[in-house]
N, C-alpha and C positions, 0 to 999 in steps of 0.2 A: 625655910621650907622644910617640910618633913618628908623623909624618904619612905615611901610606902612599898618599895620593892621587897624589903626584908619580910614585911608582914604578909605581902601576897605569896612570897615563896613558902612561908610557914603554912599559909592556908592550903596551898597546893599539896604540901606534904601531908597535911591532915585529911585532906579529901580522899587521897589515893587509898589509904587503908579502909576508909569507909566504903568507897566504891567496890573495892576488892571483896570486902566482907559481904556486901549486898549481892554481888555477882555470884559468890560461892553459895550463898543461900538459894539464889535463883536456880543455879545449876544443880544443887541438891534436890530442890523441889522438882525440877524437871526430870531428874533421874528417878525420883520416888514415883512420879506420875507415870513415867515410861514403864517402870518395873511392874507397877500396879496394872497398867494397860496390858502388857504382855502376859501377866498372870491371868487377867480376866479373859484375854483372847484364847489362851490355852485351855482354860476351863470351859469357855463357851464352845470351843471347836472340838473338844474331847469327844462328845457324842458322834459328831460327823466323822472324825478321825477313826474312831472304833468301828463305825459302820463300813469303812473301806475294807475291813478285814473279814466281813461276813457276807454271805449270799444275800441277794437282793431281798429274798423272802424270809430271812431268818427270824425276824421279829414280828411277823405277821401270821395270822391264823388261816388266811386264804391267799391264793394267787392274786385275787381281785385287788386287795390293798396293796400288794407288792408291785403290780403292773400298771395301775391307773396313775394318771397325772395328778399331781398334788397341788402345787402353788403356781407353776408356770402355765400360762394359757397356751392352749394348743387345740387345733381342730381334730387332733387324733385323741380318741378316748383312752387308749392304752399305749404303752411304749411299743415301738415298732420292731418287727422281726424278732420277737422273743420266743424262746422255748423254755418251759418250766415244768419240772416235775415236783409235786408237793403233797404231803399228807395233810389234809384240811379237816376242819371241823366246821359244823353249821353255824350260821350267823346268829341263831337264837340261843345256843347253848354252848358256845366255845369256852374252853377252860372250866367246864362243869362236869359232874357225874353223867349228865344226859348227852354229852357230846359224842358223836359217832365218827371215827376217823375213817377218811376216805382217801385213797391214792388217786390223785388227779394230775392230768397233763394239761398244759395250756400252750397255745401257740397264736401268735398274732402275725398279721401280714404287714406289708410295707406301708399301709395306711393306718396301722394301729388298731385295726378291727380284729376280732377273734375268728380268723379263717385260716385254713391251711395255706401256705404260700402258693401263689399261682401267677402265671403270666396272662391269665384270661382277662380280656377287656369286656367281653359279652357274657352276661349272665342271663339265664332264663327266669330265675326267681330271685327277688331281693326281700329279705325279711327285716323289718324295722321293729325295734322294741326295746324293752328294758333289760334288767339283769337276768331274767328268765331266758330271754332269747340269747343273750351272750352265753349263758350256761353256767352261772354261779353254782358251785357245788357238784358239778358233773365234769367228767373228762371230755377232751376234745371230740372224740369219736361219738360221744353220747349226746351232743348238743342237738337242738332241733334242726339246725342247718345240715349238720353231718348225716343225721338219721333220714331226713327228708331227701337228701341227695342220694343216699344209698337205696332208698325205696323206689325212687323214680328215675334215676340216672340223669336227672336235670342238673344243670349247673346252678347251685344255690349259694347265695352270698348273704352274710350277716352284716347289716348295716345298723348294728345295735350298740348301745353306748353304756357308759357308767352313769348316765343320768337316768331319771325316773322314767320318762317317755321320750325316746329319741325321735326327732322331728322329721316328718315327711318332707317338710320345706327344705331341710338340709340335704336330703337325698336328691331332690329335684333341682337343686342349685349346683350340684357337682357336675363339672363338665364331662367327667368320664361316663356319667349315666345319662347326660344329655345327648352325647355322641353315640352311646351304646345303650339305649333304654331296655330294660328288662321286659319280659312278656307279662310278668305278674309281680305285683307288690303285695306282700302280706304284712299287715300291721298287727303286732301282738302287744297285749297290755294285761298286767295282772289286775284283777278286779278292783282292788282298792284304789288304783290310780287312774282308772278309765276316766274319771271326771277331770283329770288334769291333762288329757290329751290336747295338744296345741291346735288351734284352728289352722286351716289351710290359707296360705298367702296366695291369692289368685294371680298375682303379678310377679311371681318368682323370676329372678334374673340369674344368669350363670355367674358363679363366683369363681373368678380366676385366682388360682392359688399361686402366690409368688414363689419363684424357685429359691430354695434354700439347699445348700450343699449337704449331702448326707452326713458328712462328718460334724457339721454344725448341729444338725438335728439330734445326732447321737449324743453330742456334748450337752445339749439342752436337757435331754433325758437323764443323763448322769447327774447333772446339777439338781434337777427336779427330785431325783431319788434321794439326794442327800438332804435336801429341804424337808423331807419327811421326818427326820430325826426319829426314826422308828424305835431305836433303843430307848429313848426318853419316853415316848408314848407307851411303849411296852411296860416299863417299870412303874410308870404312873398308873396305868391301868390295873396292874397287879396290886399296887398299894391300895387304890380305891376299892377294888373287889375285896381285899382282905378286911377293910374297915366296914364297908357296906356291900355285901354280896348282891349281885343282880337278882331281881325278883322275876322268877320264871313262871309262866302259866303252863303247867304240864299235867299230863295224865299218868298216874303211877302204873296203871295197868297196861297201857298201850305204849308207854314211854314217849308219847308224842308231845312236843312243845309247841305252844301256840303264840300268835303274834297279837299283842294288844292293839297295835296300829290298824290291823285289819278290822277289828271289832269297832274301833272308834270311827272308822271311815264309812261304815254302812250308811249313816244318816246323810253324809256328803253325797254319796252316790245317788241316793234318792232325790236329794234337793237339785242335783245337777243333771237329772235324767234327760230332759229335753235338749240341753246343751250338748251332751255326750252323743245323743242320737243324730242330731244335726251336723256335728263335726264329722261323724263317720259317713253320712250321706255326702257331705262336701268332698271327702276323700275319694269316694267312688266317682263322683261327678268330674272332679278335676283330673283323675287318672284316665277316665274313659275318653276325655277330650284329647289326651295324649296317645290314645290307642293302647293303654296298659290296663290290664285286668287287676282287680282288687279283691282281697279276702281279708275280712276281719277275724282275728284269732284271739278271743278273750281267754284269760286263764283264771279259773276260779281261785279264790283264796282258800287256803286250807281249812279255814274256820267256817266257810260255806259248805264244804263237803262233810267235814267231821265235827259239825256243831254239836251233835249229841254227846261227844266225848269231852266237851269243855268241862273243866272242874269247878268246884265251888271257889269263889263267889260269883261265877259267871253264868249262872242258870238263866238269867234274862236273855242271853244270846243263844240258848238252845233251841233254836228254830231256824229254818232256812231263810236267809235274807232274800227278799223278792227281786232285788235290782237286776241281777244278771239274767234270771229266768225271763223277766218281762223285756229286757233289752234284746236278747237274742230272738225272742218271738216277734218283737216289733221290727227288727231289721229284716227278718225273713219275710214278713208281710210286705215290706217295702222293696223286696227283691235286692237286698244288699247281701252279697255273699258272706256268710259267717259260719264258722264251725261251732257246733253245739258241744263244746267241751264240758259244759255243766252236766248234761245228761250222761255223756260218756264216763266222766269221772265218778258220778254216783253210782252207775252200774258196775264200775270196776273198783269200788272202794277196797275190796279185798286185795287188790294189787298195790295198794297204797301209792297213789300217784304223786305224793309229796315226800321229801326228805323229812324224817322224823324230827331232826334237831335244827331245822332250817325253814326259812320263809319260802323257799323255791320248790319247783316241781322236781320229781325224781325221774331216772331213766324210764321207769314204767309210765309215768305221766306223759313224758316226751313221746314215747312210742305210740300211746293211745292217740295223742294229738296228731302225730305224723300220719296215722292211718286215716284219720278224718280229713286231713289236708289232701291226701292222695285222692280220695273220693271226690272232694270239691274241685281239684284241679282236673280230674277226668271229666266232670260235668261242664267245665269251662272249655272243653276240647284241646286242652294243652298237653294231653297224654294219649 
């Protein structure tokens, strides 16, 4: 018989070095992978780390971008209980020679809307709308909510958002406004987005907000702020602008910058005229059933008021688009309360109711509109 024990021992002695070598290789590969992973993580997290050492608005040209929610879903349009002072530039001409620097203050309430902090539960007037109503480009005391409150001594609340047209349905589903309904709801919309006003939901139900501890909400806001990676966006934007500068539509004499989107939307407004008119009628019908007054506040596009100042090659648009004039007239015939901002802005063109470097109205335009609202509120018997 042959003794195999010697051979098997030799095999074992040969296998151990081989296994050891393989383990060393695997450990080496694991270390390499780990090192690469750490390096990648450090590079990827560098922008976020850097952001921690700068103010929230450092890499943005407006307070708007600094305070609005970015990635994380929230029923709050902006970060809550924030106060910000910033030198801003207009959304059409920022970082160009046509930009006009403005010192602006921003303040948001505990619900994330742009209002001065208050313990009020009952408001006389609530204004719903877009970025004009929020007050992009103007300081807190210059917003339509603040100015109307100063002119009337009514308690006025901004339920306006960072979306194009904030929803009346959202307002009427909020328990705080169901329990404490306002006397008046004003719906504001810039002319180019009137055709996008959402229809009323006739079966709105109260949306109970689940309780979230304040510290959790603040933590979510901090994380959302970091997800903006503002430093990366800032330098990418600078690089893109250096390679391909933004094309501005501007008038060299007046230094006014225009918005191409407003020109392009004129056809959409006409095509959706009947829909827009019906939606506004439904708004009044729904609110009247709740015992709440309604006013529609259209805001003309800058291009509708200053169409004659449009430069070459936009001569085709050098005429007043008919949409807003016809809509206001039609609403008045149907006894829908509406403020004729179109006529007022045309009469007061010399006061320049729009920011020159921006798509939004100016403090002058806001004051003109507030005076119109005061008269309309008086006619409703609320003053």
